[in-house]
ZABAMAR-99603 format. One record per residue (C-alpha): residue in three letters; x, z, y. Coordinates in steps of 0.25 Angstrom, whole numbers, plus 5000, padded with zeros to 4 digits. Example, Ala and Ser with C-alpha at 12.3 -4.5 7.8 and 13.67 -1.06 7.14 Angstrom:
! ZABAMAR-99603
Ala504950314982 Ser505550294996 
***
This chain:
! ZABAMAR-99603
Unk506350074905 Unk506050174894 Unk507350234886 Unk507350324873 Unk508050444872 Unk508150524859 Unk508050674861 Unk509050774852 Unk507850864846 Unk507150944854 Unk507450894868 Unk506950814877 Unk507650714888 Unk508050594892 Unk509450494895 Unk509750484909 Unk509050394918 Unk509850284925 Unk509350274939 Unk509250134946 Unk509450144960 Unk510250204971 Unk510150344975 Unk508950354965 Unk509350514963 Unk509450544979 Unk508350574983 Unk507050644978 Unk505650554975 Unk504650694980 Unk503550624971 Unk502950764966 Unk503050894974 Unk503951004969 Unk504251134973 Unk504951264972 Unk504851414974 Unk505651524973 Unk505451604961 Unk506351724960 Unk506051774946 Unk507251844938 Unk508051744929 Unk507551784917 Unk506251704916 Unk504851724912 Unk503751604911 Unk502651614920 Unk501551694912 Unk500251624913 Unk500651474918 Unk500151354911 Unk501451284908 Unk502151184898 Unk503551224898 Unk504651134898 Unk505851154888 Unk507351114890 Unk508451104879 Unk509651154883 Unk511051084881 Unk510150964879 Unk510950844871 Unk511650784882 Unk511150644878 Unk509750684884 Unk509950774896 Unk510950724907 Unk511850804917 Unk511450944913 Unk511651064905 Unk510451164901 Unk510651294897 Unk509651394893 Unk509951534900 Unk508651604893 Unk507351544889 Unk506651444899 Unk507751464908 Unk508851354907 Unk510151334917 Unk510551174920 Unk511751124925 Unk511750974930 Unk513150914925 Unk512850794933 Unk511950694942 Unk510750654933 Unk510350794927 Unk509150804918 Unk508650864907 Unk507250854899 Unk506250954894 Unk505850954880 Unk504650854876 Unk503350944876 Unk502750964862 Unk501250964866 Unk500550904877 Unk500550974891 Unk499251014898 Unk498850924909 Unk498751034920 Unk500251074919 Unk500750984930 Unk501851054936 Unk503351054931 Unk504051184936 Unk505051264936 Unk506051354942 Unk507551344944 Unk508751384950 Unk509951284955 Unk511151304963 Unk510751164971 Unk509751084974 Unk509250954967 Unk509150824972 Unk507850804964 Unk507150814952 Unk506650704943 Unk505650734931 Unk505450614922 Unk504250634912 Unk504650574898 Unk504150584883 Unk504750594870 Unk504350504859 Unk504850534843 Unk506050604851 Unk506450504861 Unk506250514875 Unk505550394881 Unk506150424898 Unk505450334906 Unk506050324920 Unk504550294927 Unk503950424921 Unk504850534934 Unk504750584947 Unk505750634956 Unk505450764962 Unk505850894971 Unk507150944970 Unk507451094970 Unk508251164979 Unk509351264974 Unk508851404970 Unk509451524966 Unk508251594962 Unk507051534953 Unk506351434960 Unk504951364954 Unk505151194955 Unk503851134952 Unk503350974953 Unk501950924949 Unk502050814940 Unk500550794937 Unk500650644941 Unk501750614932 Unk501050694921 Unk499750594923 Unk500750474927 Unk501750494915 Unk500650544905 Unk501650654904 Unk501450794897 Unk501150754882 Unk502050804869 Unk503350744870 Unk503350714885 Unk504650784892 Unk505150794906 Unk506450754911 Unk506950834923 Unk508150784930 Unk508950874941 Unk509250784952 Unk510750724954 Unk511450874957 Unk512550894947 Unk513151034944 Unk511751094948 Unk511451224941 Unk509951254938 Unk509151364930 Unk507651324927 Unk506751394921 Unk505151384917 Unk505051224917 Unk503751204914 Unk502451124917 Unk501451204924 Unk500051184931 Unk499951164947 Unk499851264955 Unk498451264966 Unk499451204976 Unk499951094966 Unk498651074963 Unk498351044978 Unk499750974979 Unk499350864970 Unk497950834971 Unk498450804986 Unk499550714980 Unk498450644971 Unk497550624982 Unk498850554991 Unk499050474978 Unk497750414977 Unk497650364992 Unk498950314991 Unk498350234979 Unk497150194987 Unk498050164998 Unk499050084990 Unk497749994983 Unk497249974998 Unk498649915002 Unk498749824989 Unk497249764993 Unk497749725007 Unk499049655002 Unk498349574992 Unk496849554999 Unk496349415003 Unk495849435017 Unk495149305022 Unk495849345036 Unk497249325038 Unk498349345050 Unk499149235049 Unk500249265057 Unk500949355068 Unk501749305078 Unk502549415087 Unk503249345100 Unk504049425111 Unk502749485117 Unk501449455109 Unk501049455095 Unk500249335090 Unk499149355076 Unk498549215070 Unk497649225059 Unk496149205054 Unk494949285049 Unk493649265041 Unk492449335037 Unk491249415046 Unk491449515057 Unk492349525069 Unk493849515067 Unk494949595073 Unk496549565072 Unk497149715069 Unk498549735073 Unk499049845063 Unk500449925068 Unk501449965057 Unk500650105057 Unk499150045054 Unk498750035040 Unk498249895037 Unk497249935024 Unk496750025035 Unk496049955047 Unk495750085054 Unk494950115067 Unk496350155075 Unk496849995073 Unk495549965080 Unk496549965093 Unk497349865086 Unk496349765085 Unk496049635091 Unk494749555089 Unk494949435083 Unk493649305088 Unk494149175079 Unk494949145068 Unk495949105066 Unk496549185078 Unk497749205085 Unk497849315092 Unk499049355102 Unk499349505107 Unk500449575115 Unk501549615107 Unk501549755113 Unk500349855112 Unk500150015112 Unk499150035102 Unk499650185102 Unk500050205117 Unk501350145117 Unk501950015114 Unk501849945100 Unk502449815096 Unk501649735088 Unk502549645082 Unk502549775072 Unk501149765069 Unk500249685058 Unk498849605062 Unk497749595052 Unk496349535053 Unk495149645051 Unk493649625051 Unk492949735058 Unk491649785052 Unk490549875053 Unk491449975043 Unk492549945050 Unk493849845051 Unk494349805038 Unk495549705036 Unk495349565033 Unk496849515033 Unk498149555029 Unk498949615040 Unk500149525046 Unk501349555052 Unk502149465063 Unk502649345056 Unk503549295067 Unk504149395077 Unk504849325089 Unk506449355089 Unk506949415103 Unk508449385097 Unk508949255090 Unk509849315080 Unk510549225069 Unk510549275055 Unk511649335048 Unk511749235036 Unk512449315023 Unk513649255019 Unk513749285007 Unk513149384997 Unk514049494997 Unk513749625007 Unk513949755009 Unk512849875008 Unk512849995018 Unk513949955026 Unk514350035038 Unk515649995049 Unk516950095044 Unk518250095040 Unk517949995028 Unk517149885038 Unk518349775033 Unk517549775017 Unk516649665025 Unk517649575026 Unk518449605014 Unk517349615005 Unk516549485012 Unk515349565015 Unk514249475023 Unk513149565022 Unk512849715024 Unk511849825025 Unk511949935034 Unk511050065034 Unk510350085047 Unk509750235047 Unk509050225061 Unk508550365061 Unk510050415063 Unk510050365076 Unk508650345083 Unk507950435090 Unk506650465096 Unk507650535109 Unk509150515112 Unk509750615105 Unk511050615113 Unk511550535125 Unk511750375124 Unk510850355113 Unk510350195113 Unk508950195118 Unk507950085112 Unk506550065119 Unk505550025108 Unk503850025112 Unk503850125123 Unk504950215116 Unk506450235116 Unk507150265105 Unk508650325104 Unk509850275094 Unk511150355093 Unk512250265098 Unk513250335089 Unk512450295077 Unk512150165083 Unk513750125085 Unk513950145070 Unk512850045065 Unk513449955077 Unk514649955071 Unk514449935056 Unk513549815061 Unk514549755069 Unk515549755057 Unk514349655052 Unk514049585063 Unk515449545065 Unk515549485051 Unk514149425051 Unk513749505040 Unk512349515039 Unk511849665039 Unk510549715034 Unk510149855039 Unk509649965030 Unk508550015039 Unk508350155034 Unk507450265040 Unk507850405038 Unk506850535035 Unk506550615046 Unk507550725042 Unk508750615042 Unk508450575055 Unk509350595067 Unk508150615076 Unk507150705069 Unk505850665076 Unk506050515074 Unk506450545059 Unk504950615058 Unk504250485065 Unk504850385057 Unk504850475042 Unk503750415034 Unk502550525034 Unk502650525019 Unk503950515018 Unk504350645009 Unk506050625004 Unk507050515003 Unk508350455010 Unk507550375020 Unk505950355024 Unk504950235027 Unk504850235041 Unk503550295047 Unk502650175052 Unk501350275050 Unk501250285066 Unk501450225080 Unk502550305084 Unk503350285070 Unk503350145071 Unk503650135085 Unk504850225081 Unk505150135069 Unk505049995076 Unk506050055088 Unk507150085077 Unk506949945072 Unk506949875085 Unk508149955090 Unk508949915077 Unk508449775078 Unk508849755093 Unk510349815091 Unk510749745078 Unk510049615079 Unk510649535092 Unk511249415094 Unk512749475100 Unk512749585087 Unk513149685097 Unk512849805088 Unk512949715075 Unk511849645066 Unk510749685057 Unk510249555051 Unk509349605040 Unk508649735038 Unk508549835025 Unk507249915028 Unk507450045021 Unk508050065009 Unk507550054993 Unk506250054996 Unk505850044983 Unk506350174981 Unk505550224993 Unk505350364989 Unk506950384991 Unk507350285000 Unk506150255010 Unk505250355010 Unk503650365012 Unk503350465001 Unk503550474987 Unk502350404981 Unk501950274989 Unk501350184980 Unk502050064983 Unk501249964991 Unk501150095000 Unk502550105002 Unk502849945004 Unk501749945015 Unk502650045022 Unk503849965018 Unk503249845024 Unk502949895037 Unk504349955039 Unk504949815035 Unk503949725044 Unk504149825056 Unk505749795055 Unk505549645053 Unk504549635064 Unk505549715075 Unk506749655069 Unk506349505069 Unk506249525084 Unk507749515084 Unk508149465072 Unk507349345065 Unk508149325053 Unk508149475048 Unk507649515034 Unk506949645032 Unk507349695018 Unk506749775008 Unk507549865001 Unk507449884986 Unk508149964976 Unk508449884962 Unk507149914955 Unk506249804953 Unk505149814943 Unk505349954941 Unk505550064950 Unk507150114952 Unk506750254953 Unk505450354951 Unk504750344963 Unk505250204967 Unk504450074968 Unk504749944960 Unk505449844968 Unk504649724964 Unk503449804968 Unk503949834984 Unk504449684985 Unk503049624978 Unk502449714989 Unk503249665001 Unk502849524996 Unk501449554996 Unk501549615010 Unk502149485015 Unk501349405009 Unk499949495016 Unk500749525030 Unk501549405033 Unk502949385027 Unk504149425033 Unk505649445030 Unk505849545019 Unk506949525010 Unk507549624997 Unk508649715000 Unk508749754984 Unk509649864979 Unk510149794966 Unk511149884959 Unk511149914945 Unk510149974938 Unk510950094935 Unk511750094948 Unk512950184943 Unk513050084931 Unk513649944938 Unk513449864925 Unk512149794929 Unk512249674920 Unk511849784910 Unk510549824918 Unk509249824906 Unk508249834919 Unk508749734926 Unk508049604921 Unk508049474923 Unk506449474926 Unk505649474939 Unk505049614932 Unk506549684931 Unk506549814933 Unk507849824942 Unk508449714950 Unk509949734950 Unk511349654950 Unk511049604935 Unk509649534939 Unk509649494955 Unk509249354947 Unk507749444950 Unk508049454965 Unk508349314967 Unk507249264959 Unk506249334968 Unk506849294981 Unk506949154975 Unk505249164973 Unk504349074982 Unk503349194984 Unk504649304989 Unk505049205000 Unk504849225015 Unk503749175019 Unk503849085006 Unk504849005010 Unk506349115013 Unk506949185002 Unk506949335005 Unk508349405006 Unk508849474994 Unk510149564997 Unk510549664986 Unk510749754998 Unk511149874990 Unk511749844978 Unk513149864970 Unk513649914957 Unk514250054955 Unk515650114949 Unk515250224942 Unk516650294944 Unk517950224948 Unk518350204934 Unk518950064931 Unk517650034924 Unk516550064932 Unk517350004944 Unk517549864935 Unk515949884930 Unk515449894944 Unk516149764948 Unk515549704936 Unk514249744940 Unk514349674955 Unk515149544950 Unk513949534941 Unk512849554952 Unk513549484962 Unk513549354952 Unk512049364953 Unk512049394968 Unk512849274971 Unk512149174963 Unk510649224965 Unk510049144978 Unk508949244979 Unk510149364980 Unk510749374995 Unk511849464993 Unk512349604989 Unk512649714999 Unk513549814990 Unk513049954990 Unk513950034991 Unk515050015001 Unk515750134996 Unk515450234984 Unk514650354991 Unk514450474988 Unk513050484991 Unk512750384978 Unk512950484968 Unk513950434958 Unk513850304962 Unk514950234965 Unk514350104970 Unk515350064982 Unk516349954984 Unk517350054987 Unk517650204983 Unk516950334990 Unk517550355003 Unk518050484999 Unk518550444985 Unk519550524982 Unk520550404976 Unk520350304985 Unk519350324996 Unk518550204999 Unk519350124990 Unk518950004985 Unk518350004971 Unk518449884963 Unk517049824965 Unk517649804982 Unk518549694976 Unk517549624967 Unk516449634979 Unk517449564988 Unk517749444977 Unk516349434975 Unk515949284981 Unk517249244984 Unk518349154978 Unk518649314970 Unk517549334964 Unk517649254951 Unk519049304948 Unk518549444953 Unk517349454944 Unk517849384931 Unk518349534925 Unk516749584926 Unk516349474915 Unk516949544903 Unk516349694911 Unk514949624910 Unk515049544897 Unk514749404901 Unk515649274903 Unk515249224916 Unk514449264928 Unk513149164924 Unk512549294924 Unk511049254931 Unk510049264923 Unk508349194924 Unk507449294929 Unk506049284924 Unk504649304929 
***
C-alpha cells in the first residue's frame, strides 16, 4: 500500500508505519552486514578530508506530524543530539537535490549512545511534488548499534537496495528508525553515503556470488517440483520392520531405486548416494527392504527417507521421478482422536493458579509451547534423567522440566481438550546442552528467536528424530499417563522465518519451504507410528498475498508450495495454524481494516475476512488426498486493549465478537486458540490477554471484560452479551458473512 504524506518545506519524513504481526520488531533481520569501529576523535566534528561522499542532512525540531517519538537538536554544524521519546523513533533525511553517484553504496555515520538499539531499519523512499511516497516493501532491517561513550563508526552496505529500489536519484530520501528503545540519548555526526572499502567490496562480491548460487538452486527446485517424469514411485508403505516401495519406469538405460535420507538433496543425485541405490530389473516394480539400515555406520530408520527412480547413464545418474515419502505408516498404538467439541480454545496454556479457566471459559482446544532443547541432552547433566534410546544412541531428558510439561498436559487430558504442541527449536546459544544446540542449529542460522532444525547431516537428523520420537512415545499413549498431544504445530510463524525459524536471512521461498517440508515430514512419519490421527500444522502469521514484514514471505506463496510438494512427493496430513490477528495488532477494531479484503488475493487474512481461509479449506484442490478437509486453527489470535480504559476494553470485546461470529459460522474454520491468556510484558505495549498483567499494580492477573465476553461466546448467553457491540461496530445485526471473489 502506498500512502502520501505532505512534507513541510525543506524537510523529509513519513507518517508512522503500523506493523502487522506480533513481535514484529522483536528481532533484527540481519540482511545486510553492518559494522561499528571505535573512533576516539574529539567532540568537535571535522569531516574527512578526501572521502567521496554524499552528506545526508537532518532538520532539527521537525514538525511532529512528520517525525515520530524523537527529539533532535543540532549541537554544532553536522552534530546532532537525539532523544527517543517513544517505542517507534524515526526521522527522515532531506531529499537529494541531484542524483547520487552510483559508487556511493555505504550508509555510514558516527554515534555515541547510552544504550543498545534492538535494530535499525532503513526505508528507501522518494518525494514527489512535496509529498513523500512511502513504500513498506522498500526497506531493510539491519544490525543494531551497541552502547558507546566514545565516537564509533557505523556502516551498512546498501548496493543491493540502491539497485533493487532504483534509489539515489533527485528527490529520494532515507527514513532511519532507531528500533524500539524509549528514552535513549544518541549523538550522531557525519551521516553520509560513501564508497565501499576494499574489505566491503570483497564482502559484497562474496554476497553477490552467494545470491547467484541461491538463485540457481531455487530454479532447480522449481524445475524438479513441476517436472513431468516418465517414471514414478506410486506408493511407499512402512510396517514395523519393512519398507515396501512400488512404482514403474520407462525409457532406455538401466534404472535404480534411490533412497534419499533427509540430509540428501534430491536435485543433486551424487555419487555418494549410490550406496543407497537398489537396481531395478522390471517395470512395474515392487521392492521390499528392511526398515533399519546402517549407511553411515550407525542404525538408521528408513521410515524417514524418500524414494525416487534414477536412470544410470554414461554421464552419471539422473533422476527420472519425483521422490516419495511413506504414504502409510503402521501404527504401534491404537489411539482414538480427540475431537474439538467447540470452536473455543486457549493459546499457550500451562498449568498454574488459573487452571480453572479451562472449565470456566469452556475451553475444548489448546496450544502448548514445547521447547525440547530446554530439557534434552546428549549426555546426562545430572542424576535421575530420563533416558531415551534411538537408532543406537541414548539421549537424556531433564525430569524436572518434564514434570512441568506433564502437569500441563494432564490438566488438558483430564478434560478431553485436544492439544497441539508448538514445536520450537532453540538456537545453540539458548540450548541447555550447548553441544546438542550446535548440532541442531541450522548451519545457515544467523539470528532470530528460533532456528530451523538442522537436517543437513546424518547425526543432526538422528538427534532431531530422537527428539520427536521421545515426545511422541511419551505423549501419545493409550493411558494418557503423561498427558496427550493430539496434534503438532511445527515451528512458529514460518513465513517470518528470518525472525522465528531462521536458516539465514535471505533464503528464497522454495528453498526455505523445502527445508520446512522436510521438518514437517520427519515429524509426521515418526508421530504416526504412535498416533495415526495426528495432524501437522504449518504455522503462519496473518499475511496472505503480502509479506507481513520486510524479509518475510507471503503466506499464500508458502501454502501453495506445500501443495506443490504434496502433489509431487505424496500428500500427508498437513494443516494450517494461522495467526489471524487484526491487520494492525494494536488496533482491536478489525472490522475497519483496509487490507483485509474479501478476495483470494487479499493482502492479509484477519478476524475480519476469515471467509478467505474457509474458502481455501473447502476448495477441492486443497483437500488432503482429494477427500478430506485440512484443519484450520486460528492458533494464535485475539484482539488488543491498547490501555485499560473503558473504551479500549470495550473495543477489544467488540473486535472479538465480530471475529467470533465468523468463526462460529464458517465451516472451514475449526476454532480459535486465544492468545494471550494474560497480558505479557514481553509483548511491548500490547495488552492482548484475557486477563491483566500478572504483576498489574491495581488488579494482578484480574479478569478483563474480554474474559467474560469470551466465556459467553458459544453459549446461550452469547446474544445478550454481544448485543452492545453492534453499535460499537456500526452494524444492525450479525449477518456479516461476505462472499469471496477469486
